[in-house]
C-alpha positions in Angstrom: -14.9 51.1 20.4 -11.5 49.6 19.9 -10.4 49.1 16.4 -9.6 45.5 15.1 -6.0 46.2 15.0 -5.8 47.4 18.6 -7.5 44.3 19.8 -5.1 42.3 17.8 -2.2 43.9 19.3 -3.4 43.6 22.6 -3.3 39.8 22.3 0.4 40.3 22.9 1.2 39.4 26.6 3.3 42.6 27.3 0.8 44.8 25.6 -2.1 43.3 27.5 -0.3 43.8 30.7 0.3 47.6 29.8 -3.3 48.2 28.8 -4.6 46.2 32.1 -2.4 48.6 34.2 -3.6 51.7 32.3 -7.4 50.4 32.8 -6.8 49.8 36.6 -5.4 53.2 36.9 -8.2 54.9 35.2 -10.9 53.2 37.0 -9.3 53.7 40.2 -9.2 57.4 39.7 -12.5 57.5 38.5 -14.0 55.6 41.4 -12.0 57.8 43.7 -13.8 60.9 42.4 -17.2 59.4 42.6 -19.7 59.2 45.5 -19.9 55.7 47.0 -22.3 53.5 45.1 -22.5 56.0 42.4 -20.8 53.8 39.6 -21.6 50.3 40.8 -19.2 47.4 41.5 -15.5 48.1 40.4 -14.9 44.5 39.6 -17.9 44.4 37.1 -16.8 47.7 35.7 -13.4 46.2 35.0 -14.7 43.1 33.5 -17.0 45.2 31.3 -13.9 47.2 30.1 -12.0 44.0 29.2 -15.0 42.9 27.1 -14.7 46.2 25.1 -11.0 46.4 25.0 -10.5 42.6 23.6 -12.1 39.4 22.2 -12.7 37.6 25.4 -13.5 34.2 23.7 -10.1 34.2 22.0 -8.3 35.3 25.4 -10.1 32.6 27.2 -9.1 30.1 24.5 -5.5 31.2 24.9 -5.8 30.7 28.7 -7.4 27.4 28.1 -4.6 26.1 25.9 -2.0 27.6 28.3 -3.6 25.7 31.3 -3.9 22.4 29.2 -0.2 22.9 28.3 0.8 23.1 32.0 -1.2 20.1 32.9 0.4 18.2 30.1 3.9 19.3 31.3 3.0 18.2 35.0 1.8 14.8 33.7 4.7 13.8 31.4 4.0 10.0 31.3 0.3 10.6 30.5 1.2 13.1 28.0 4.0 10.9 26.2 1.5 7.9 26.0 -1.3 9.9 24.7 0.8 11.7 22.1 2.6 8.5 21.1 -0.8 6.7 20.5 -2.1 9.5 18.6 1.0 10.0 16.5 1.1 6.4 15.4 -2.6 6.4 14.7 -2.7 9.5 12.7 0.8 8.8 11.1 -0.3 5.3 9.8 -3.5 6.8 8.5 -1.9 9.6 6.7 0.7 7.4 5.1 -1.8 4.8 3.8 -4.0 7.5 2.6 -1.1 8.9 0.7 -0.7 5.9 -1.3 -4.5 5.3 -1.6 -4.7 9.0 -3.0 -1.9 8.5 -5.5 -3.5 5.2 -6.8 -7.1 6.2 -6.9 -7.8 9.9 -6.2 -5.1 12.1 -7.9 -6.1 13.2 -11.3 -3.7 13.7 -14.4 -2.6 17.2 -14.8 -4.5 17.6 -18.1 -7.5 19.3 -19.6 -10.8 18.2 -18.1 -9.4 14.8 -16.7 -12.9 13.8 -15.4 -13.9 13.3 -19.0 -11.3 10.6 -19.7 -12.0 6.9 -19.7 -9.8 3.9 -20.5 -10.8 0.9 -22.6 -9.8 -2.5 -21.1 -10.1 -6.0 -22.5 -10.5 -9.0 -20.2 -9.9 -12.7 -21.1 -11.6 -15.3 -19.0 -9.8 -16.1 -15.7 -7.0 -13.3 -16.5 -6.5 -9.7 -15.4 -8.0 -6.7 -17.2 -5.5 -5.2 -19.9 -5.5 -2.0 -21.9 -3.8 -3.5 -24.9 -5.2 -3.1 -28.3 -4.0 -3.7 -32.0 -4.1 -0.9 -34.6 -7.0 -2.5 -36.5 -9.3 -2.3 -33.4 -8.2 1.3 -32.6 -9.0 2.5 -36.1 -12.3 0.8 -35.9 -13.3 2.2 -32.6 -12.0 5.7 -33.6 -13.8 5.8 -36.8 -17.2 4.3 -35.8 -17.9 5.6 -32.4 -20.3 8.3 -31.5 -19.4 8.9 -27.8 -15.8 10.2 -27.8 -14.6 13.5 -28.8 -11.1 12.1 -29.2 -9.4 8.8 -28.8 -5.7 8.6 -28.2 -3.2 6.4 -26.6 0.4 5.2 -26.7 2.5 2.2 -27.0 4.5 2.0 -23.6 7.8 0.6 -23.5 9.4 0.0 -20.0 13.0 -0.8 -21.2 14.3 1.5 -24.0 17.9 2.0 -24.3 18.9 5.7 -24.5 22.5 6.7 -25.7 23.9 10.0 -25.4 27.2 11.5 -26.5 29.9 11.2 -24.0 27.6 9.1 -21.5 26.9 5.5 -20.9 23.9 3.8 -22.2 20.8 3.9 -19.7 17.6 2.3 -19.8 14.4 4.2 -19.4 10.7 4.3 -20.1 9.2 5.6 -23.2 5.9 6.3 -24.8 5.3 6.1 -28.5 2.3 8.3 -28.8 -0.5 8.9 -31.4 -0.4 12.3 -33.2 -3.2 13.9 -31.2 -1.8 12.7 -27.8 -0.5 16.1 -26.6 -3.1 18.2 -28.3 -6.0 16.3 -26.8 -4.5 16.7 -23.3 -4.0 20.4 -23.9 -0.4 20.2 -22.4 2.1 23.0 -23.0 5.7 22.4 -23.4 8.2 23.8 -20.9 10.6 24.4 -23.7 10.5 24.0 -27.6 7.4 22.2 -28.8 5.4 19.0 -28.6 4.7 16.2 -30.9 2.3 17.2 -33.9 0.6 15.2 -36.5 3.2 15.9 -39.2 6.0 14.4 -37.0 4.6 10.8 -37.3 7.2 8.8 -39.5 6.0 6.1 -41.9 8.7 3.9 -40.3 10.7 3.7 -37.3 13.6 5.8 -38.5 14.4 9.5 -38.2 12.2 10.2 -35.4 11.9 13.2 -33.1 11.2 13.0 -29.5 10.1 15.1 -26.4 11.9 14.6 -23.1 10.6 14.8 -19.6 11.2 17.7 -17.4 13.1 15.2 -14.9 15.3 14.0 -17.7 15.9 17.5 -18.9 16.8 18.4 -15.2 18.8 15.4 -14.5 20.7 14.7 -17.7 20.8 18.0 -19.3 21.0 20.4 -16.3 17.9 22.3 -17.6 20.2 23.4 -20.5 18.1 25.6 -22.9 20.2 24.5 -25.8 19.0 20.8 -25.5 16.4 21.7 -28.5 17.9 20.1 -31.6 20.3 17.9 -29.9 20.3 14.1 -31.0 20.2 11.1 -29.0 20.2 7.4 -29.9 17.1 5.3 -28.8 17.1 1.6 -29.5 19.8 2.3 -32.2 17.7 4.9 -33.9 18.6 8.6 -34.0 16.2 11.0 -32.4 16.1 14.6 -32.3 14.8 16.4 -29.2 12.1 19.0 -30.0 10.8 19.8 -26.7 10.5 19.5 -23.0 7.3 18.1 -21.4 5.6 20.3 -18.8 6.8 19.9 -15.2 4.6 17.4 -13.3 3.4 15.4 -16.3 5.1 11.9 -16.2 2.9 10.0 -18.7 -0.4 8.1 -18.9 0.6 5.5 -16.1 0.6 6.8 -12.6 3.1 4.2 -11.3 5.9 5.1 -13.9 7.7 8.1 -14.9 8.2 8.4 -18.8 11.6 9.7 -20.0 10.9 10.2 -23.6 7.9 10.6 -25.9 8.1 9.8 -29.5 5.6 9.6 -32.4 4.3 6.2 -33.0 5.4 5.1 -36.5 2.5 4.6 -39.0 3.4 1.0 -39.8 3.9 0.2 -36.0 2.7 -3.3 -34.8 3.2 -2.3 -31.3 0.0 -2.7 -29.0 -1.7 0.4 -28.0 -3.1 1.6 -24.5 -6.1 3.6 -25.3 -7.7 6.5 -23.5 -10.9 8.3 -24.6 -12.3 11.6 -24.0 -16.1 11.3 -23.6 -18.3 13.9 -25.3 -20.1 16.4 -22.9 -23.6 14.9 -22.0 -22.8 11.3 -22.6 -22.9 9.0 -19.7 -20.6 6.2 -18.8 -23.3 3.7 -19.4 -23.9 5.0 -22.9 -20.1 4.7 -23.5 -20.1 1.0 -22.2 -23.3 0.2 -24.3 -21.5 1.5 -27.6 -18.2 -0.2 -26.8 -19.9 -3.6 -26.3 -21.2 -3.3 -29.9 -17.9 -1.9 -31.3 -15.9 -4.6 -29.5 -17.6 -7.4 -31.9 -15.0 -6.2 -34.4 -12.1 -7.1 -32.1 -13.6 -10.6 -31.2 -14.2 -11.4 -34.9 -10.5 -10.2 -35.8 -9.0 -12.3 -33.0 -10.9 -15.4 -33.4 -10.3 -15.3 -37.3 -6.6 -14.9 -36.6 -6.2 -17.8 -34.1 -8.4 -21.0 -33.3 -9.3 -19.6 -29.8 -12.5 -21.2 -28.4 -12.6 -18.9 -25.6 -12.2 -15.8 -27.8 -15.9 -15.3 -28.0 -15.9 -14.9 -24.2 -13.6 -11.8 -24.4 -15.3 -8.7 -22.8 -14.7 -5.0 -22.9 -14.8 -2.8 -19.9 -14.7 0.9 -19.7 -13.4 2.6 -16.5 -12.9 6.3 -15.6 -9.3 7.5 -16.3 -9.1 10.7 -14.6 -6.4 9.3 -12.4 -4.4 7.9 -15.4 -3.8 4.4 -16.5 -2.4 1.9 -14.0 -1.3 -1.7 -14.1 -0.9 -1.5 -10.3 -4.3 -0.3 -9.4 -6.0 -3.6 -9.7 -3.2 -5.4 -7.9 -2.7 -3.1 -5.1 -6.0 -1.1 -4.7 -7.9 -3.8 -2.6 -4.8 -4.5 -0.4 -4.4 -0.8 0.3 -8.2 -0.5 1.2 -7.8 -3.2 3.6 -4.7 -1.7 5.1 -6.6 1.7 5.2 -9.3 -0.2 7.3 -6.9 -1.7 9.7 -5.1 1.6 10.4 -8.5 3.3 10.7 -9.2 0.8 13.5 -5.9 1.6 15.1 -6.6 5.3 15.2 -10.1 4.4 16.6 -8.4 2.4 19.3 -5.9 5.1 20.1 -8.8 7.6 20.5 -10.5 5.3 22.7 -7.5 4.8 24.7 -6.7 8.5 25.2 -10.4 9.0 26.1 -10.1 6.3 28.9 -7.0 8.0 30.2 -8.5 11.3 30.1 -11.7 10.1 31.8 -9.6 8.6 34.6 -7.8 11.9 34.9 -11.0 13.8 34.8 -12.7 11.7 37.3 -9.9 12.9 39.7 -10.8 16.5 38.9 -14.6 16.1 39.2 -14.7 17.6 42.6 -12.7 20.7 41.2 -15.0 21.0 38.3 -18.1 20.7 40.7 -16.6 23.5 43.1 -16.0 25.7 40.0 -19.8 25.1 38.9 -20.9 25.8 42.3 -19.0 29.2 42.3 -20.7 30.3 39.0 -18.4 29.0 36.4 -19.9 28.6 32.9 -20.3 24.9 31.7 -19.2 25.7 28.3 -16.1 27.2 29.5 -15.2 24.1 31.6 -16.1 22.1 28.3 -13.7 24.1 26.5 -11.0 23.4 28.9 -11.3 19.7 28.3 -11.5 20.3 24.4 -8.4 22.6 24.7 -6.4 19.7 26.1 -7.8 17.3 23.5 -6.8 19.7 20.7 -3.4 20.4 22.2 -2.7 16.6 22.4 -4.2 16.1 18.9 -2.1 18.9 17.5 1.1 17.5 18.9 0.2 14.0 17.8 -0.7 15.3 14.2 2.7 17.0 13.9 4.7 14.0 15.1 2.3 11.8 13.0 3.0 13.9 9.8 6.7 13.1 10.4 6.1 9.4 10.9 3.9 9.5 7.8 6.5 11.0 5.8 9.1 8.4 6.8 6.5 5.6 6.5 5.3 6.5 3.1 8.8 6.3 1.8 9.2 2.8 3.3 5.8 1.7 1.7 6.8 2.9 -1.8 10.0 0.9 -1.4 8.1 -2.2 -0.6 5.6 -1.7 -3.4 8.5 -1.1 -5.8 10.1 -4.4 -4.9 7.2 -6.1 -6.8 7.8 -8.1 -10.0 10.3 -6.3 -12.3 7.9 -6.2 -15.1 5.5 -4.0 -13.2 7.8 -1.0 -13.0 6.1 0.7 -9.9 7.5 4.0 -9.0 4.5 5.7 -7.3 4.9 9.6 -7.0 3.6 9.9 -3.5 3.8 13.4 -2.1 1.9 15.6 0.2 -0.9 17.7 -1.5 -4.2 19.4 -0.5 -6.1 16.0 -0.4 -3.6 14.5 2.0 -3.4 17.7 4.3 -7.1 18.0 4.4 -7.5 14.2 5.3 -4.7 14.7 8.1 -6.6 17.7 9.4 -9.9 16.0 9.4 -8.4 13.0 11.1 -6.8 15.3 13.9 -10.0 17.5 14.4 -12.1 14.2 14.7 -9.7 12.6 17.1 -9.7 15.6 19.3 -13.4 15.7 19.5 -13.6 11.9 20.1 -11.6 11.9 23.1 -12.0 15.5 24.3 -15.8 15.5 24.7 -15.7 12.1 26.9 -14.3 13.5 30.0 -16.2 16.8 29.7 -19.5 15.0 29.5 -18.5 12.9 32.2 -17.5 15.9 34.5 -20.7 17.8 33.9 -23.5 15.4 33.8 -23.9 15.1 37.5 -25.1 18.0 39.9 -22.2 19.9 41.7 -24.0 19.6 45.0 -24.2 15.8 44.8 -20.7 15.5 44.1 -19.6 17.9 46.8 -21.4 15.8 49.3 -19.5 12.6 48.6 -16.3 11.8 50.2 -13.2 11.8 47.9 -12.9 8.0 47.7 -16.4 7.6 46.5 -16.9 10.8 44.4 -17.2 8.6 41.2 -20.7 7.3 40.5 -21.6 3.9 39.4 -22.4 5.0 35.9 -19.1 6.5 35.6 -17.2 3.6 36.5 -19.2 1.5 34.1 -18.6 3.9 31.3 -14.9 3.7 32.0 -14.9 -0.1 31.8 -17.0 0.0 28.8 -14.3 2.1 27.1 -11.6 -0.5 28.1 -14.0 -3.4 26.9 -14.2 -1.5 23.6 -10.4 -1.4 23.3 -10.4 -5.2 23.9 -12.8 -5.7 21.1 -10.9 -3.5 18.7 -7.7 -5.2 19.7 -9.2 -8.5 19.1 -10.3 -7.4 15.6 -6.7 -6.2 14.8 -5.0 -9.2 16.4 -7.3 -11.9 14.6 -6.6 -9.9 11.3 -2.9 -10.2 12.0 -3.2 -13.8 12.4 -5.2 -14.3 9.2 -2.7 -12.2 7.2 0.5 -13.7 8.6 -1.0 -17.2 8.2 -1.8 -16.4 4.5 1.8 -15.0 3.9 3.4 -18.1 5.7 1.2 -20.5 3.6 2.6 -18.8 0.4 6.2 -18.5 1.5 6.1 -22.3 2.5 3.9 -23.5 -0.3 5.4 -26.3 -2.3 6.0 -24.8 -5.7 7.5 -27.9 -7.3 11.1 -26.6 -7.2 13.7 -25.6 -4.7 13.9 -21.9 -4.2 17.1 -21.9 -1.9 20.5 -21.2 -3.2 19.6 -20.0 -6.7 21.0 -17.1 -8.6 19.3 -15.7 -11.7 21.4 -13.8 -14.2 19.5 -11.9 -17.1 21.8 -11.4 -20.0 21.4 -8.7 -22.7 23.1 -10.0 -25.9 21.4 -7.6 -28.4 24.6 -5.5 -28.8 27.1 -8.2 -28.2 27.7 -8.6 -32.0 26.5 -12.0 -31.9 23.4 -13.5 -33.7 21.4 -16.3 -32.3 23.3 -18.9 -34.3 26.6 -17.4 -32.9 25.3 -17.2 -29.3 24.7 -20.8 -29.2 28.2 -22.0 -28.8 29.1 -19.1 -26.6 26.4 -20.0 -24.1 27.3 -23.7 -24.2 30.8 -22.6 -23.1 29.5 -20.3 -20.5 27.4 -23.2 -19.0 30.5 -25.5 -18.9 32.6 -22.8 -17.3 29.9 -22.1 -14.8 29.5 -25.9 -13.9 33.2 -26.1 -13.3 33.2 -23.3 -10.7 33.9 -24.6 -7.2 31.0 -22.6 -5.6 28.4 -23.6 -8.5 26.7 -26.9 -8.2 24.8 -26.6 -11.5 23.7 -24.1 -14.1 21.2 -24.0 -17.0 19.5 -21.5 -19.3 15.8 -20.8 -19.1 13.1 -18.3 -20.4 11.1 -17.3 -18.5 12.4 -18.3 -15.0 9.8 -19.4 -12.3 7.4 -16.6 -11.4 9.1 -14.1 -13.6 5.9 -13.4 -15.5 4.0 -14.5 -18.4 5.7 -16.6 -21.0 4.8 -17.9 -24.5 1.5 -19.8 -25.0 0.0 -22.2 -27.5 -2.8 -24.6 -28.3 -1.9 -28.2 -28.1 -3.1 -31.0 -30.2 -2.1 -34.6 -29.3 -2.5 -38.1 -30.6 -5.6 -40.0 -29.6 -7.4 -37.3 -27.8 -10.2 -35.3 -29.6 -10.8 -32.1 -27.6 -14.2 -30.4 -27.7 -13.6 -26.9 -29.0 -15.2 -25.4 -25.8 -12.6 -27.5 -23.7 -9.5 -26.1 -25.4 -7.2 -23.9 -23.3 -3.9 -22.2 -23.8 -0.9 -24.1 -22.9 2.0 -22.3 -21.2 5.3 -22.6 -23.0 8.8 -22.2 -21.5 12.3 -22.7 -23.0 14.8 -24.7 -21.1 18.3 -25.8 -21.6 20.2 -29.0 -20.5 20.1 -29.7 -16.9 17.4 -27.2 -16.2 15.2 -29.4 -14.1 18.2 -30.8 -12.1 19.4 -27.2 -11.5 15.8 -25.9 -10.5 15.2 -29.0 -8.3 12.0 -30.1 -10.2 11.7 -33.8 -10.1 11.7 -35.7 -13.5 9.0 -38.3 -13.3 9.6 -40.1 -16.6 12.0 -39.9 -19.7 14.9 -37.6 -19.7 16.0 -33.9 -19.7 17.0 -31.9 -22.7 20.5 -32.4 -24.1 22.9 -30.2 -26.1 22.6 -33.0 -28.8 19.0 -32.4 -29.2 19.8 -29.3 -31.2 20.7 -31.3 -34.2 17.6 -33.9 -33.8 14.1 -33.6 -34.5 12.2 -31.4 -32.1 11.6 -32.8 -28.7 9.5 -31.4 -25.7 9.2 -32.1 -21.9 5.7 -31.8 -20.5 4.5 -31.5 -17.0 2.5 -34.1 -15.0 -0.7 -32.2 -15.3 -0.5 -31.9 -19.0 0.5 -35.6 -19.3 -2.7 -36.6 -17.3 -5.0 -34.5 -19.5 -3.5 -35.2 -23.1 -2.3 -38.9 -22.4 -4.7 -40.4 -19.9 -3.7 -43.9 -18.8 -0.8 -44.1 -21.3 2.9 -43.5 -21.2 3.4 -40.1 -23.0 7.2 -40.8 -23.8 7.5 -41.2 -27.4 4.2 -39.5 -28.2 3.8 -36.4 -30.2 2.2 -33.1 -29.5 1.5 -30.3 -32.1 1.6 -26.7 -30.9 -0.6 -24.3 -32.9 0.0 -20.4 -32.8 2.8 -20.5 -30.4 3.8 -16.9 -29.5 6.4 -15.7 -32.0 5.9 -18.7 -34.4 2.5 -19.0 -36.1 3.5 -22.1 -37.8 2.2 -25.3 -36.2 5.1 -27.6 -35.0 5.0 -31.2 -33.9 7.3 -32.3 -31.0 8.3 -35.8 -29.5 7.7 -35.9 -25.8 11.0 -37.0 -24.2 10.2 -36.4 -20.5 7.4 -35.7 -18.0 8.3 -33.3 -15.1 6.5 -32.7 -11.8 3.9 -29.9 -11.7 5.4 -26.5 -10.7 3.6 -23.1 -10.0 5.7 -21.4 -12.8 3.8 -18.3 -13.6 1.7 -17.6 -10.5 2.2 -18.4 -6.9 -1.5 -18.5 -6.2 -2.7 -20.6 -8.9 -3.0 -24.4 -9.2 -0.3 -25.7 -11.6 -1.0 -25.0 -15.3 -0.3 -27.2 -18.2 3.2 -26.6 -19.4 5.3 -27.8 -22.3 9.0 -27.0 -22.1 10.8 -26.6 -25.5 14.6 -26.9 -25.8 16.5 -23.5 -25.5 19.1 -24.8 -27.8 17.8 -26.1 -31.3 18.8 -25.8 -35.0 22.0 -24.0 -33.9 20.0 -21.3 -32.1 19.4 -20.5 -28.5 16.0 -19.1 -27.3 16.9 -18.2 -23.8 19.0 -15.5 -22.2 18.7 -16.2 -18.5 21.1 -18.4 -16.4 19.8 -20.3 -13.5 22.7 -21.0 -11.1 22.4 -23.4 -8.2 25.2 -22.4 -5.8 26.8 -24.2 -2.9 26.9 -21.1 -0.7 24.9 -17.9 -0.5 23.9 -16.8 -3.9 24.7 -13.1 -3.5 28.4 -14.1 -2.6 28.7 -16.1 -5.8 27.3 -13.3 -8.0 30.8 -11.7 -8.5 32.3 -15.1 -9.6 29.6 -15.6 -12.1 30.1 -12.1 -13.5 33.8 -12.7 -13.7 33.2 -15.9 -15.8 30.7 -14.1 -18.2 33.1 -11.3 -18.8 36.0 -13.9 -19.5 33.8 -16.0 -21.8 31.9 -13.2 -23.6 32.9 -9.6 -22.6 30.6 -8.1 -25.2 27.5 -9.6 -23.5 25.8 -7.2 -21.0 24.5 -8.3 -17.7 21.1 -6.9 -17.6 20.5 -7.6 -13.8 21.1 -10.4 -11.3 18.7 -11.6 -8.5 18.0 -14.5 -6.5 15.1 -16.9 -6.9 13.9 -16.2 -3.4 13.9 -12.4 -4.1 12.0 -13.1 -7.4 9.4 -15.3 -5.6 8.9 -12.7 -2.7 8.4 -10.0 -5.4 5.2 -11.7 -6.5 3.7 -11.6 -2.9 4.4 -8.0 -2.2 0.8 -7.1 -1.3 0.7 -10.0 1.1 4.1 -9.2 2.8 2.9 -5.7 3.0 -0.4 -6.4 4.7 1.3 -9.0 7.1 4.0 -6.7 8.1 1.7 -3.8 8.9 -0.9 -5.8 10.6 1.8 -7.3 12.8 2.9 -3.8 13.9 -0.6 -2.6 14.2 -1.9 -5.7 16.1 1.1 -5.4 18.4 0.4 -1.8 18.9 -3.2 -2.5 19.4 -2.4 -4.9 22.3 -0.2 -2.5 23.8 -2.8 0.2 23.9 -5.1 -2.3 25.5 -2.6 -2.9 28.2 -2.0 0.7 28.8 -5.7 1.3 29.0 -6.1 -1.5 31.3 -3.3 -0.6 33.5 -4.5 3.0 33.6 -8.0 2.2 34.6 -6.9 -0.6 37.3 -4.3 1.9 38.9 -6.9 4.6 39.0 -9.4 2.1 40.5 -6.9 0.8 43.2 -6.3 4.4 44.1 -10.0 5.2 44.3 -10.7 2.1 46.4 -7.8 2.5 48.8 -10.2 3.0 51.8 -12.4 0.0 50.8 -9.6 -2.3 50.3 -7.8 -1.3 53.6 -11.1 -1.7 55.5 -11.5 -5.2 53.9 -7.9 -6.2 55.1 -8.6 -4.8 58.5 -11.7 -6.9 58.8 -9.5 -10.1 57.8 -9.5 -10.2 54.1 -6.2 -11.8 52.8 -3.9 -10.5 50.0 -5.1 -13.2 47.8 -8.7 -12.2 48.2 -7.9 -8.6 47.2 -5.8 -9.9 44.2 -9.0 -11.9 43.2 -11.1 -8.9 43.2 -8.9 -6.8 41.0 -8.3 -9.9 38.7 -12.1 -10.3 38.5 -12.6 -6.8 37.5 -9.9 -7.1 35.0 -11.3 -10.3 33.5 -14.8 -8.9 33.5 -13.7 -6.1 31.2 -11.7 -8.5 29.0 -14.5 -11.1 28.7 -17.0 -8.4 27.8 -14.7 -6.9 25.2 -14.1 -10.6 23.6 -17.8 -11.2 23.6 -18.3 -8.1 21.6 -15.2 -8.3 19.6 -15.5 -12.0 18.3 -18.6 -11.4 16.2 -17.0 -8.3 14.6 -13.8 -10.4 14.0 -15.8 -13.0 12.3 -17.5 -10.4 10.0 -14.2 -8.8 9.3 -12.7 -11.9 8.3 -15.4 -12.6 5.7 -15.2 -9.0 4.5 -11.4 -9.4 3.9 -11.9 -12.9 2.4 -14.4 -11.3 -0.2 -11.7 -8.6 -1.2 -8.5 -10.5 -1.1 -7.7 -13.9 -3.0 -6.6 -16.8 -1.0 -7.4 -15.7 2.5 -8.2 -18.6 5.0 -11.7 -18.5 5.7 -12.7 -21.5 7.9 -9.9 -21.5 10.4 -10.6 -20.3 14.0 -6.9 -20.2 15.0 -6.6 -16.4 14.5 -9.5 -15.8 16.9 -8.1 -18.2 19.7 -4.6 -16.8 19.2 -6.0 -13.1 19.6 -8.0 -13.9 22.5 -5.1 -15.7 24.3 -2.9 -12.7 23.5 -5.2 -10.2 24.9 -5.8 -12.3 28.2 -1.9 -12.4 28.4 -1.6 -8.7 27.9 -4.4 -8.1 30.5 -2.8 -10.2 33.1 0.6 -8.5 32.7 -1.2 -5.1 32.8 -2.9 -6.0 36.1 0.2 -7.3 37.9 1.3 -3.9 39.2 -2.0 -2.5 40.3 -2.8 -6.1 42.0 0.7 -5.8 43.7 0.0 -2.3 44.9 -3.5 -3.3 46.2 -2.1 -6.2 48.1 0.2 -3.6 50.1 -2.5 -1.4 51.3 -2.9 -1.5 55.0 -5.6 -0.2 57.5 -3.6 2.8 58.5 -3.0 3.9 54.9 -6.6 3.5 54.4 -7.6 5.8 57.4 -5.1 8.6 56.1 -6.9 8.5 52.6 -9.3 11.2 52.1 
């Protein structure tokens, strides 16, 4: 018996040739000395020797792979189409799964992450938030029976970090509770982490832990960084440690630069994360939190007259993957995209299976001949599977490269969302992604590898050999091939109709009347905190700045505002007006924005009554402009101009203040593009010698990007100490709020077009094979008087038969798919039938184009060509 290593070495071709030659010489010598018939058949003896000398199944597998490779090399067009189809399907699935895995499956690199949960509050009609005040945290920490630890952090997305000899930079910081690092059992890469004794009573004299990334990028991994001092938000901070590599903070979509102990007297809100005790279920945690949450409700309703405060709810969600503000926003769209690319991969597999089926049908006589000569059926199946595995492997390698490039693009698109979301997903290949890609590749190989094998072996060899070459394919086989094409049509209709739905939804949002003009508007965000000016001193500076901008030849108008349209949530308040007695249950928060003179003119929002703000209002009693929706609700049937409105508990100003209404503006979608316009009150940005806005809205005469340099020059000339935080256009800011819709629409267009292309390839391949198979029949028909148009009608009838069958199957699935998507995504049009009509028209057009070449070829077949055909 040969040893394992000798068998392994024999797999090398040169060694196998030498062993084969030695074996043949030994057998020839042995049989030469024996009497005739004494040792049996020489060929069988050689085969038995090979069985002992090697692993036959492994050698046969190599032979099958080599045979498949030669077949692929001979059919370059077929191989290119099959590999491209699989690469796009596998690459798209891997890229989207990478995003999905990062958002929902990847766990925090901490101790026992499966024990972690996050505590969320939900206000009626608003997203869930993990935001808690200190009183609620202390109450939950001291009175719960379900957590072994409760920790959290105050997350600041915009901390200013100053270092000696370097320019200021903005980063992300976490002000953490004293048990933060100990509960997570994190070990420092250098120095030490924050401990309870580091918690300062105030915000001064803090210590900090920097991230591995910051230590690498800013300090070049200098081991002497411990003890160095940096300045954070004007406070000195001493570096005491470096966080472990791979830990980037609680939120999965951001990368923290610096951790600092949260001061004991801090009023910053907390994001809480709890560690559940062993043996405690999630249901028990939710039940206890529902009881403990009554304290938060009582505290909130006592602090402000909020009639909906009693409707606040608490939710507990698993937090093994960390906290995420992006998960609720992007998880559902990513799941939808994952479903779409899954359909694309299925379509690609069906397409390759149909091409392999047509190719296998041409080899059916070959397979039957091999079976009749004693070939093993499993060996023949292995040959087909080897071709499938080889195609799948090449497609997977190419798809992995496409996934790497595609994932980077997807992350950039997601990062282009609203500026306040700070999305920076750490997408990278890991075991989950590799296992998923491998599973997809194996599944794809089995899906399209077994189809031609089954078709080649299901008929008896004798029956196939008795048929002529032109009729060797059975009726069942032809129907099966047509069924695969019909399945492609059905899947493609589902993809194309989805494309129509998503693109239609995006176009509706992009062309929605928001109540203002979005074109030719530049937004400039100023950062005056280190300018040396206080709010009173800023007022004349900002007035001079507006005057200079309005005098610029390429600027039509300019005004101050905070926040700007669709920038994010602003201030809010409860309103009380003359003559309207609101029921407590009907009270709602009113959105508050601050606007300077000529704001409505600059933005392009119509002023329906009254006037805009003026700089002179700064010295007059307080005035306000309300929108039309607010005017209809609080002043029904009357002219609101000159009436008064009182705002209670406005953000940043708990004292009720009364304002005179001096104008009514048109309704706008100011805070959310998908919502109906809210009730909005605009307050003057310039009042009592102070300024309450730091963003300039500039309407330009040309492309806003080309005017940005002029605006910067004017700002540096008027106020060189004021920093420009960032500039953008109103168009870009609006587009950032519909990133999920843009992402789904762009991918669905690509995938829908690719699906239609695959259908065209599948139809063309089947029709081309059908014409070649029916050459004799077509030639005889034409010899008996059939015209070219009659032959064209036969081929076109077959084409339309497959298309109609596919549409009949696909339409119900497309309708179901629309309802499923509408249940997941907000604002999807549900009742329109245009996506289905457009998808069906597109598929019919693709089918006609795919049939043109086979039809043209069929019409040129003559009787003599038919007679020469086997």
